[in-house]
C-alpha positions as CSV (number, residue, x, y, z in Angstrom):
1,M,-11.6,-27.0,3.4
2,T,-10.1,-27.3,6.9
3,R,-10.2,-24.0,8.7
4,L,-7.0,-22.2,9.7
5,V,-5.5,-23.7,12.8
6,L,-2.6,-21.8,14.4
7,P,-0.3,-22.9,17.2
8,A,-0.8,-21.6,20.7
9,T,0.4,-18.1,21.2
10,D,3.9,-17.7,22.7
11,R,4.0,-14.7,25.0
12,V,7.5,-15.5,26.2
13,L,9.2,-15.2,22.8
14,S,6.6,-12.8,21.4
15,R,5.1,-10.8,24.2
16,Q,3.2,-8.3,21.9
17,T,1.8,-10.5,19.1
18,G,2.2,-14.1,20.4
19,W,3.3,-15.1,17.0
20,V,6.5,-17.1,16.2
21,R,7.8,-18.8,13.1
22,A,5.4,-21.7,13.6
23,H,2.5,-19.3,13.1
24,W,3.9,-18.1,9.8
25,E,4.5,-21.6,8.6
26,A,1.0,-22.7,9.6
27,L,-0.5,-19.8,7.7
28,A,1.6,-20.4,4.6
29,D,0.7,-24.1,4.6
30,H,-3.0,-23.3,5.0
31,L,-2.9,-20.9,2.1
32,L,-1.0,-23.4,-0.1
33,D,-3.1,-26.4,0.9
34,S,-6.4,-24.5,0.3
35,L,-5.4,-24.0,-3.4
36,I,-5.2,-27.7,-4.1
37,P,-8.9,-28.0,-5.2
38,Y,-8.3,-25.2,-7.7
39,T,-5.2,-26.6,-9.2
40,S,-5.3,-27.8,-12.8
41,P,-4.6,-31.5,-13.6
42,G,-1.1,-30.6,-14.8
43,A,-0.5,-28.3,-11.8
44,A,0.5,-25.4,-14.1
45,R,-2.5,-23.2,-13.5
46,L,-4.8,-22.2,-10.7
47,V,-8.5,-21.8,-11.5
48,I,-9.5,-19.6,-8.6
49,P,-13.1,-18.3,-8.4
50,G,-13.6,-14.6,-8.7
51,R,-13.9,-11.7,-11.1
52,P,-11.6,-12.0,-14.1
53,S,-9.0,-9.4,-14.8
54,R,-8.7,-7.3,-18.0
55,S,-6.0,-9.7,-19.1
56,G,-8.3,-12.7,-19.4
57,T,-8.6,-16.1,-17.7
58,D,-5.4,-17.6,-19.3
59,S,-3.4,-14.9,-17.7
60,D,-5.3,-15.1,-14.4
61,E,-4.6,-18.8,-14.1
62,L,-0.9,-18.3,-14.7
63,E,-1.0,-15.5,-12.1
64,G,-2.5,-17.7,-9.4
65,F,0.3,-20.3,-10.0
66,A,3.2,-17.9,-10.2
67,R,2.3,-15.9,-7.1
68,S,1.6,-19.0,-4.9
69,F,4.8,-20.5,-6.2
70,M,6.7,-17.6,-4.6
71,L,5.1,-18.6,-1.3
72,A,5.9,-22.2,-1.8
73,A,9.5,-21.4,-2.7
74,F,10.0,-19.3,0.5
75,R,8.4,-22.1,2.6
76,I,10.6,-24.8,1.0
77,A,13.9,-22.9,1.1
78,G,13.5,-21.7,4.6
79,V,13.5,-25.3,6.0
80,G,15.9,-26.8,3.4
81,G,13.1,-28.7,1.8
82,E,12.4,-30.8,4.9
83,G,8.9,-32.0,5.1
84,C,8.0,-30.2,1.8
85,E,8.2,-33.2,-0.6
86,K,4.6,-32.9,-1.8
87,L,4.9,-29.2,-2.3
88,I,8.2,-29.6,-4.2
89,E,6.6,-32.3,-6.5
90,R,3.5,-30.2,-7.1
91,F,5.3,-27.0,-8.2
92,A,8.1,-28.8,-10.1
93,R,5.4,-30.5,-12.2
94,G,3.6,-27.2,-12.7
95,V,6.7,-25.4,-13.9
96,A,7.6,-28.2,-16.3
97,N,4.1,-28.4,-17.8
98,G,3.5,-24.6,-17.9
99,A,6.8,-23.8,-19.7
100,N,6.2,-26.7,-22.2
101,P,4.7,-25.0,-25.3
102,D,3.2,-28.3,-26.3
103,H,1.4,-29.0,-23.1
104,P,-2.4,-28.3,-22.8
105,E,-1.7,-26.1,-19.8
106,A,1.1,-24.1,-21.5
107,W,1.5,-20.6,-20.2
108,L,0.9,-17.6,-22.4
109,R,4.1,-16.4,-24.1
110,L,5.7,-13.2,-23.0
111,T,4.8,-10.2,-25.2
112,P,5.7,-6.5,-24.6
113,R,3.9,-5.0,-21.6
114,S,1.9,-8.1,-21.0
115,Q,0.7,-9.3,-17.6
116,Q,2.7,-12.4,-18.1
117,M,5.8,-10.4,-17.5
118,V,4.7,-9.8,-13.9
119,E,4.1,-13.5,-13.3
120,A,7.3,-14.5,-15.1
121,A,9.3,-12.5,-12.5
122,A,7.5,-14.3,-9.7
123,I,8.5,-17.6,-11.2
124,A,12.1,-16.5,-11.7
125,V,12.3,-15.4,-8.1
126,A,10.7,-18.7,-6.9
127,L,13.0,-20.8,-9.1
128,H,16.1,-19.0,-7.8
129,E,15.1,-19.3,-4.1
130,S,14.1,-22.9,-4.4
131,R,16.8,-23.8,-6.9
132,E,18.2,-26.8,-5.1
133,W,14.8,-28.5,-4.7
134,I,13.0,-27.6,-8.0
135,W,15.1,-26.1,-10.8
136,D,18.0,-28.6,-10.2
137,R,15.5,-31.5,-10.3
138,L,14.0,-30.5,-13.6
139,D,15.2,-32.5,-16.5
140,T,17.2,-30.8,-19.2
141,R,14.3,-30.4,-21.6
142,A,12.1,-28.8,-18.9
143,Q,14.9,-26.4,-18.0
144,E,15.3,-25.5,-21.7
145,H,11.5,-24.8,-21.9
146,V,11.7,-22.5,-18.8
147,A,14.7,-20.6,-20.2
148,E,13.0,-20.2,-23.6
149,W,9.8,-18.9,-21.9
150,L,11.6,-16.5,-19.7
151,G,13.7,-15.5,-22.7
152,G,10.7,-13.6,-24.0
153,F,12.0,-10.7,-21.8
154,I,15.2,-10.4,-23.8
155,G,15.1,-7.1,-25.8
156,S,11.4,-6.6,-25.0
157,T,9.6,-3.6,-23.6
158,T,7.9,-3.3,-20.2
159,H,5.9,-0.6,-18.6
160,D,8.2,2.2,-17.5
161,N,7.8,1.7,-13.7
162,N,8.4,-1.2,-11.3
163,W,7.9,-3.5,-14.3
164,R,11.5,-2.7,-15.4
165,L,12.6,-4.7,-12.4
166,F,10.6,-7.8,-13.5
167,Q,12.8,-7.9,-16.6
168,V,15.9,-7.4,-14.4
169,V,15.3,-10.3,-12.0
170,S,14.1,-12.6,-14.8
171,E,17.1,-12.1,-17.0
172,Q,19.4,-12.3,-14.0
173,F,18.0,-15.7,-13.3
174,L,18.7,-16.7,-16.9
175,A,22.2,-15.5,-16.5
176,S,22.6,-17.5,-13.3
177,V,21.7,-20.8,-15.0
178,G,23.8,-20.1,-18.1
179,A,20.9,-19.3,-20.4
180,P,20.8,-16.5,-23.0
181,Y,20.1,-13.1,-21.5
182,S,20.8,-9.4,-22.2
183,K,23.2,-7.6,-19.9
184,E,21.9,-4.3,-21.4
185,D,18.4,-5.2,-20.3
186,I,19.6,-5.8,-16.7
187,E,21.8,-2.7,-16.4
188,G,19.3,-0.6,-18.3
189,G,16.5,-1.5,-15.8
190,L,18.7,-0.9,-12.8
191,D,19.9,2.4,-14.2
192,R,16.3,3.5,-14.9
193,I,15.2,3.2,-11.3
194,E,17.9,5.8,-10.4
195,D,15.8,8.3,-12.2
196,W,13.0,7.7,-9.8
197,Y,15.0,7.9,-6.6
198,V,13.9,11.0,-4.7
199,G,15.9,10.7,-1.5
200,D,15.6,9.5,2.1
201,G,15.3,5.9,0.8
202,W,12.2,6.7,-1.3
203,Y,11.6,6.0,-5.0
204,S,8.6,7.0,-7.1
205,D,7.2,4.1,-8.9
206,G,7.8,5.6,-12.3
207,D,7.7,9.2,-13.4
208,G,5.6,11.5,-11.2
209,Q,4.6,11.3,-7.5
210,N,3.7,7.7,-7.3
211,F,4.2,6.8,-3.6
212,D,2.5,3.8,-2.0
213,N,3.1,0.3,-0.9
214,Y,4.9,-0.5,-4.2
215,I,7.9,1.3,-2.9
216,G,8.4,-1.4,-0.3
217,W,7.1,-4.5,-2.0
218,A,8.5,-3.7,-5.5
219,M,11.1,-0.8,-5.6
220,H,13.1,-2.2,-2.7
221,L,12.2,-5.9,-3.0
222,Y,13.4,-6.6,-6.5
223,P,16.7,-4.8,-6.4
224,G,17.4,-6.8,-3.2
225,L,16.4,-10.1,-4.9
226,W,18.5,-9.2,-7.8
227,T,21.6,-8.9,-5.6
228,R,20.8,-12.5,-4.3
229,M,20.7,-13.7,-7.9
230,A,23.7,-11.8,-8.9
231,A,25.7,-13.2,-6.1
232,A,25.0,-16.6,-7.5
233,T,26.1,-15.6,-11.0
234,P,29.9,-15.9,-11.7
235,G,31.4,-12.8,-13.1
236,T,28.6,-10.4,-12.1
237,E,29.6,-7.1,-10.6
238,Y,27.1,-6.2,-7.9
239,D,28.9,-5.1,-4.8
240,D,28.5,-1.4,-5.6
241,R,24.8,-1.6,-6.3
242,L,24.3,-3.8,-3.2
243,K,25.8,-1.1,-1.0
244,V,23.5,1.5,-2.5
245,Y,20.4,-0.7,-2.2
246,R,21.2,-1.5,1.4
247,D,21.8,2.1,2.4
248,R,18.5,3.2,0.7
249,L,16.5,0.4,2.3
250,R,17.8,1.3,5.7
251,L,16.7,4.9,5.2
252,F,13.3,3.9,3.9
253,L,12.6,1.7,6.9
254,E,13.3,4.6,9.2
255,D,10.1,6.1,7.7
256,A,8.2,2.9,7.0
257,V,8.2,1.7,10.6
258,H,5.7,4.5,11.2
259,L,3.2,3.3,8.5
260,V,1.8,0.4,10.6
261,G,-0.3,0.6,13.7
262,N,0.8,-1.1,16.9
263,D,-2.1,-3.6,16.3
264,G,-0.5,-4.4,12.9
265,A,-3.0,-2.5,10.7
266,P,-1.3,-0.9,7.7
267,I,-2.5,2.4,6.3
268,Y,-5.1,2.0,3.6
269,Q,-3.6,4.1,0.8
270,G,-2.6,3.4,-2.8
271,R,-3.4,0.7,-5.3
272,S,-3.2,-3.1,-5.2
273,L,-4.2,-3.1,-1.5
274,T,-5.6,-6.5,-2.0
275,Y,-2.1,-7.9,-1.6
276,R,-2.6,-7.3,2.1
277,M,0.3,-9.1,4.0
278,A,2.7,-8.0,1.3
279,A,3.0,-4.8,3.4
280,A,5.4,-6.8,5.6
281,T,7.9,-7.3,2.7
282,P,10.4,-4.4,3.2
283,Y,10.8,-5.1,6.9
284,W,11.8,-8.7,6.2
285,M,14.1,-7.5,3.4
286,G,15.9,-5.3,5.8
287,Q,16.9,-8.4,7.7
288,L,17.7,-10.4,4.6
289,L,20.1,-7.8,3.4
290,D,21.4,-6.9,6.8
291,A,20.2,-3.4,6.1
292,S,17.6,-2.6,8.7
293,P,17.6,0.1,11.4
294,M,15.3,-2.2,13.3
295,S,16.4,-5.1,15.5
296,P,15.4,-8.6,14.6
297,G,12.9,-8.6,17.4
298,Q,11.4,-5.4,16.2
299,T,11.1,-6.7,12.7
300,R,9.3,-9.9,13.7
301,R,7.0,-7.9,16.0
302,L,6.0,-5.5,13.2
303,C,5.6,-8.2,10.5
304,S,3.8,-10.6,12.7
305,G,1.5,-7.8,13.7
306,I,0.5,-7.3,10.1
307,A,-0.2,-10.9,9.4
308,R,-2.1,-11.4,12.7
309,H,-4.2,-8.3,11.9
310,F,-5.5,-9.7,8.7
311,V,-6.1,-13.1,10.2
312,Q,-8.1,-11.5,13.0
313,H,-10.2,-9.8,10.3
314,G,-11.1,-13.0,8.4
315,V,-8.2,-13.4,6.0
316,P,-8.1,-15.9,4.4
317,D,-11.8,-16.6,4.0
318,E,-13.6,-19.8,5.1
319,R,-12.3,-21.6,2.0
320,G,-8.8,-20.6,2.8
321,L,-8.6,-18.2,-0.1
322,L,-7.4,-14.7,-0.4
323,T,-10.2,-12.8,-2.0
324,L,-10.3,-9.6,-4.0
325,G,-10.7,-7.0,-1.3
326,W,-9.2,-5.6,1.9
327,Y,-10.7,-7.8,4.6
328,D,-13.4,-9.7,2.7
329,T,-14.4,-9.4,-0.9
330,F,-14.7,-5.7,-1.9
331,L,-14.1,-5.1,-5.6
332,P,-13.7,-1.3,-5.4
333,T,-10.4,-1.9,-3.6
334,T,-9.1,-3.5,-6.7
335,Q,-8.0,-2.3,-10.1
336,S,-8.9,-3.6,-13.6
337,Y,-5.7,-5.6,-13.7
338,S,-6.7,-7.5,-10.5
339,G,-7.7,-11.0,-11.1
340,P,-8.6,-13.9,-8.7
341,G,-4.9,-14.8,-8.4
342,S,-3.7,-11.3,-7.7
343,P,-4.1,-11.3,-3.9
344,Y,-1.5,-14.0,-3.8
345,W,1.2,-11.4,-4.1
346,A,0.6,-11.5,-0.4
347,S,3.3,-14.2,-0.8
348,K,5.9,-11.4,-0.7
349,G,5.1,-10.7,2.9
350,F,6.3,-14.3,3.7
351,I,9.8,-13.7,2.4
352,G,11.0,-13.7,6.0
353,L,10.6,-17.5,5.9
354,L,13.8,-17.5,3.8
355,L,15.6,-16.7,7.0
356,P,16.3,-20.0,8.8
357,P,14.7,-20.9,12.1
358,E,17.8,-20.2,14.0
359,H,18.1,-16.6,12.7
360,P,17.7,-13.9,15.4
361,V,14.6,-12.6,13.6
362,W,12.9,-15.8,14.7
363,S,14.9,-16.7,17.8
364,D,15.2,-13.3,19.5
365,P,12.4,-12.0,21.8
366,E,10.0,-9.5,20.2
367,E,11.0,-5.9,20.9
368,S,8.8,-2.8,20.9
369,V,8.4,-0.5,17.9
370,P,8.2,3.2,18.4
371,L,4.3,3.4,18.6
372,D,4.4,0.7,21.3
373,E,6.1,3.3,23.5
374,A,4.6,6.7,22.7
375,D,2.5,8.7,20.2
376,Q,4.4,9.5,17.0
377,V,4.8,12.4,14.6
378,R,6.9,11.9,11.6
379,S,7.6,14.2,8.7
380,M,8.4,12.4,5.4
381,P,9.5,15.1,2.9
382,A,10.3,12.6,0.0
383,P,6.7,11.4,-0.5
384,G,5.2,14.7,1.0
385,W,3.6,13.0,4.0
386,L,3.1,13.7,7.6
387,I,2.3,10.8,10.0
388,H,0.7,11.4,13.3
389,A,-0.2,8.3,15.3
390,S,-1.7,7.5,18.7
391,R,-0.5,4.7,20.8
392,H,-3.6,4.3,23.0
393,D,-6.1,3.8,20.2
394,Q,-3.7,2.2,17.6
395,L,-4.5,4.8,15.0
396,V,-2.0,5.9,12.3
397,R,-3.0,8.9,10.2
398,L,-1.2,9.9,7.0
399,V,-1.6,13.6,5.9
400,N,-1.0,13.6,2.1
401,H,0.6,16.6,0.4
402,G,2.7,14.8,-2.2
403,A,1.4,11.4,-3.5
404,D,-1.1,11.7,-6.4
405,H,-0.3,8.9,-9.0
406,A,-1.1,11.6,-11.6
407,P,0.6,12.1,-14.9
408,P,3.8,14.3,-14.4
409,V,2.4,16.8,-16.9
410,E,-1.3,17.6,-16.4
411,P,-3.1,17.9,-19.8
412,S,-4.1,21.5,-20.4
413,G,-7.8,22.3,-20.1
414,I,-8.9,18.8,-19.0
415,E,-10.4,17.9,-15.6
416,P,-8.2,15.2,-13.9
417,A,-9.9,11.9,-13.2
418,G,-8.8,11.8,-9.6
419,D,-8.2,8.6,-7.7
420,P,-9.6,8.1,-4.2
421,H,-6.7,5.9,-3.3
422,Y,-4.3,8.8,-3.8
423,D,-6.1,12.2,-4.0
424,R,-7.3,12.4,-0.4
425,L,-5.8,14.9,2.1
426,A,-5.5,12.1,4.6
427,Y,-5.6,8.3,5.0
428,A,-5.5,6.0,8.0
429,N,-5.1,2.4,9.1
430,H,-8.6,1.9,10.4
431,A,-10.5,4.1,8.0
432,G,-10.6,4.2,4.2
433,P,-12.0,6.5,1.6
434,D,-15.4,6.0,0.2
435,L,-14.9,4.5,-3.3
436,T,-17.9,5.9,-5.1
437,D,-19.0,8.1,-8.0
438,S,-17.9,11.7,-8.4
439,S,-21.0,13.2,-6.9
440,A,-20.2,11.9,-3.4
441,R,-16.5,12.9,-3.2
442,I,-16.5,14.1,0.4
443,D,-14.1,12.4,2.7
444,N,-10.8,14.2,3.3
445,L,-11.2,16.7,0.5
446,V,-11.7,20.4,0.2
447,A,-13.8,20.5,-3.0
448,L,-16.0,22.9,-5.0
449,V,-19.6,21.8,-5.6
450,D,-21.8,23.7,-8.1
451,Q,-25.6,24.0,-8.3
452,Q,-25.8,20.9,-10.5
453,G,-24.0,18.9,-7.9
454,R,-20.8,18.5,-9.9
455,T,-17.8,18.1,-7.5
456,S,-14.2,19.0,-8.1
457,V,-11.4,16.4,-7.5
458,R,-7.9,16.8,-6.3
459,G,-5.8,15.6,-9.2
460,R,-2.1,16.6,-9.5
461,I,-0.7,17.8,-6.2
462,R,1.6,20.7,-6.3
463,R,3.8,20.8,-3.2
464,L,4.5,24.0,-1.3
465,S,6.2,23.0,1.9
466,I,6.7,20.3,4.5
467,G,8.0,20.8,8.1
468,P,8.1,18.8,11.3
469,R,4.4,19.2,12.0
470,S,3.0,21.0,8.9
471,A,2.7,20.6,5.2
472,A,1.1,22.5,2.3
473,S,0.2,22.0,-1.3
474,W,-2.3,23.3,-3.9
475,H,-4.3,21.8,-6.8
476,K,-6.5,22.9,-9.6
477,A,-10.2,22.4,-9.1
478,W,-12.6,21.9,-12.0
479,L,-16.3,21.7,-12.3
480,G,-16.8,19.9,-15.5
481,E,-15.3,22.1,-18.2
482,D,-15.4,25.2,-15.9
483,G,-12.1,26.1,-14.2
484,P,-9.5,25.6,-13.1
485,W,-9.7,27.3,-9.7
486,P,-6.7,27.0,-7.4
487,V,-7.2,25.5,-4.0
488,E,-4.4,25.8,-1.5
489,T,-4.4,23.8,1.7
490,A,-2.0,23.7,4.7
491,S,-2.1,21.1,7.4
492,I,-0.9,21.3,11.0
493,V,-1.0,18.2,13.2
494,H,-1.7,18.4,16.9
495,G,-2.1,15.1,18.7
496,G,-4.9,13.2,17.0
497,W,-6.1,16.4,15.3
498,E,-5.2,18.0,12.0
499,I,-5.9,21.7,11.4
500,R,-6.6,22.4,7.7
501,C,-6.3,26.0,6.4
502,S,-7.4,26.6,2.9
503,L,-7.4,29.4,0.4
504,V,-10.1,28.6,-2.2
505,E,-10.8,30.4,-5.4
506,G,-14.1,29.6,-7.2
507,P,-17.3,30.8,-8.8
508,A,-19.8,32.8,-6.8
509,G,-22.6,30.7,-5.5
510,A,-20.6,27.4,-5.5
511,L,-20.2,25.5,-2.2
512,V,-16.9,24.7,-0.7
513,R,-17.4,21.4,1.0
514,S,-14.7,20.1,3.4
515,G,-14.9,16.5,4.7
516,G,-13.3,14.5,7.5
517,Y,-12.6,10.8,7.5
518,A,-15.2,8.3,6.5
519,V,-15.9,5.7,9.2
520,A,-17.5,2.4,8.3
521,G,-18.8,-0.8,9.7
522,D,-21.3,-3.6,9.2
523,S,-24.0,-1.6,11.0
524,L,-25.0,2.1,10.6
525,P,-22.6,4.5,12.2
526,S,-24.2,7.0,14.6
527,A,-24.1,10.6,13.5
528,T,-24.4,13.9,15.4
529,V,-24.5,17.4,13.9
530,G,-24.2,20.6,15.8
531,E,-23.6,24.3,15.2
532,G,-20.2,24.4,13.4
533,W,-19.3,20.7,13.9
534,A,-20.3,17.2,12.9
535,S,-19.3,13.7,13.9
536,A,-19.9,10.0,13.1
537,R,-18.9,7.0,15.1
538,N,-19.0,3.3,14.1
539,S,-19.8,0.3,16.2
540,D,-16.1,-0.2,17.0
541,G,-16.0,3.2,18.7
542,L,-14.0,4.9,15.9
543,M,-15.1,8.5,15.6
544,S,-14.6,11.0,12.8
545,A,-15.3,14.7,13.5
546,V,-14.9,18.1,11.9
547,V,-15.1,21.4,13.7
548,N,-15.3,24.8,12.1
549,L,-12.6,27.2,13.2
550,H,-13.2,30.0,10.6
551,G,-15.4,30.6,7.7
552,Y,-17.8,27.7,7.4
553,G,-21.5,28.0,7.7
554,E,-23.2,24.6,7.7
555,S,-22.3,21.1,8.8
556,G,-23.6,17.6,8.1
557,V,-22.9,13.9,7.8
558,H,-23.0,12.1,4.5
559,R,-24.0,8.4,4.5
560,D,-23.1,5.8,1.9
561,L,-23.8,2.1,1.4
562,G,-21.4,-0.4,-0.1
563,A,-18.8,2.2,-0.8
564,N,-16.1,1.6,1.9
565,P,-13.6,-1.2,2.3
566,F,-14.0,-1.2,6.1
567,G,-17.7,-2.0,6.1
568,A,-21.0,-1.8,4.2
569,H,-22.2,1.3,6.0
570,S,-20.1,4.5,6.0
571,A,-20.6,8.0,7.3
572,T,-18.5,11.2,6.7
573,P,-18.9,14.5,8.6
574,Y,-18.4,17.6,6.6
575,L,-18.6,21.4,6.6
576,T,-19.8,23.8,3.9
577,A,-19.3,27.5,3.0
578,V,-20.9,29.5,0.2
579,H,-18.3,30.9,-2.1
580,N,-18.7,34.7,-2.9
581,G,-16.4,34.7,-5.9
582,E,-13.4,36.2,-4.1
583,P,-10.5,34.1,-2.6
584,L,-12.0,32.5,0.5
585,V,-10.0,31.6,3.6
586,L,-11.4,28.6,5.6
587,V,-10.0,26.8,8.6
588,Y,-11.3,23.6,10.2
589,A,-10.2,20.8,12.4
590,V,-10.3,17.1,11.5
591,L,-10.3,14.3,14.1
592,L,-10.1,10.5,13.9
593,T,-10.1,8.9,17.4
594,R,-11.6,6.3,19.7
595,D,-11.7,8.8,22.5
596,A,-15.1,9.9,23.9
597,I,-14.1,13.6,23.7
598,P,-17.0,15.8,22.4
599,P,-15.7,17.3,19.2
600,Q,-17.2,20.7,19.9
601,A,-15.1,20.9,23.1
602,F,-12.0,21.2,20.9
603,A,-12.9,24.6,19.6
604,D,-13.0,25.9,23.2
605,G,-9.3,25.2,23.5
606,I,-8.0,26.8,20.3
607,E,-7.8,30.3,19.1
608,V,-7.7,31.3,15.4
609,V,-7.0,34.8,14.1
610,V,-7.2,35.5,10.4
611,N,-5.6,38.5,9.0
612,G,-5.9,38.5,5.2
613,H,-4.1,35.3,4.1
614,E,-2.2,34.9,7.4
615,I,-3.7,32.6,10.0
616,T,-2.4,32.5,13.6
617,I,-3.4,29.4,15.5
618,T,-2.9,29.0,19.2
619,L,-3.0,25.3,20.2
620,P,-3.5,24.0,23.8
621,G,-0.1,23.3,25.3
622,S,1.7,23.7,22.0
623,G,2.2,27.4,21.5
624,T,1.3,29.3,18.4
625,E,1.5,28.3,14.7
626,T,1.4,30.8,11.8
627,V,0.1,29.8,8.4
628,R,0.6,32.0,5.4
629,L,-1.5,31.1,2.4
630,G,-1.2,32.4,-1.2
631,N,2.2,30.9,-1.8
632,R,1.5,29.1,-5.0
């Protein structure tokens, strides 16, 4: 397959990224052309190499078609079909054959809660956006087959999360073409997401504290797409909902602009991260719905930064394929529902191509986003996050005291499973958690470890407070069947540092182990351990450090192999303290930086006074902070 060839950078129109619309079109074309060798004879399926999902290969092959069809639809519609004749023919033939129940490549029928529902929504969206060039050119029989296949949604049951919106957009497409549909299904799905709206533009993806990229690429995307379909459906009332969705998206983007580094690297947190460029979706949607606090030039600067970042890190691969992983293939990044076609939900991140070439988002000069200008600190009460980001080293750090993806009601007497994509105290855009077995849960956790090596997890997060530069929460710690013991942690951010204050209950003789960020690379990170501190630095100069400020006794660096999405070799600095059976107050500082500052020097500029459960912290140049633990 021909390697990716991009146009020359344009530093006049796009002074930060050099990317213009032609770069996006070239990348889209390369992704679509690279799938041709894996396209079935009838064009209705894609047989992409890779680990199958739990749903089986029939579902996986539909998934590859449906998700790449979204990309094709955006590409076709954005240029009015000009120059896309082969693409139009290929996907029109695939739709006709896949929806035909008598064709050898017929798609699986929709059944309740089946993976086909996800892909059906992608096909419905693609058919709507490319209607003039594909749907309108299908013969009557093919259209009937498509309507019958999508009709499997009518009166059916989906998972009670963002899947409700798959039913909404699919049935709204049916309504827009005069096919049978259920108004109750559409309104019921739209009403259901109201239960998950938590304010400030944020939804939870279903009941609980489910905050991650799905909020942007699902919970805001599909309501916006629904309004585009509803506008094309005579007699549909949608103006009131459109206003609500636009207002919420605008609020969400005021936070979301801080979730990407000034080099385009998104924060590595949450599930389905293998969708990669889909992280750009909500920023484009803000322009599509005229609902963005960002200017067109800022939007392109941010979205192009995301796409360029992945391209610079080898995405797509040498075959032109999107693999199961973050940069290259790395299966621990994925979930059991991820199949070889799953990464093509990256197509969502190309939705900006629907905006025509003359739109200001493509024609205006790039403009700076906040992190281009200065370091940022942003409190996000809705998801329970604090963001602190550094302009000079392009690092964005997310302090997590609210997102856990745990059941809303924790089962009594059962140790939670814990999910490293959600349960860490912090995440970042250039460092990810070690995704390994329970005995090595170290990075960004305050955990109990017993003499058998069993390690507690951070399951359901119970929020306590969040302020402009601080946040606090607690969780129940288990050691097998022993427990639970409450562990309360408060965070204060100061520049690139986070100060963590913990009140830990536990059994006498257990260790309390508190880790920093895991740093990773293709070669072994260097490690340094001193009295009361430890650090690790990878070959790119990224350093993770921890410094004892009160109560810890030992320090060390844990190494792992094949556990981290950012490289084969990872290292995590940590501190330990022996628990005496009484509530234990501990304070340590966590750093992620590319600076050359010696970590131990930080302790010389800070004063910590502990009086019972009250901790007074004097920070260099920032006055005094007081933390009161024991608030659960």
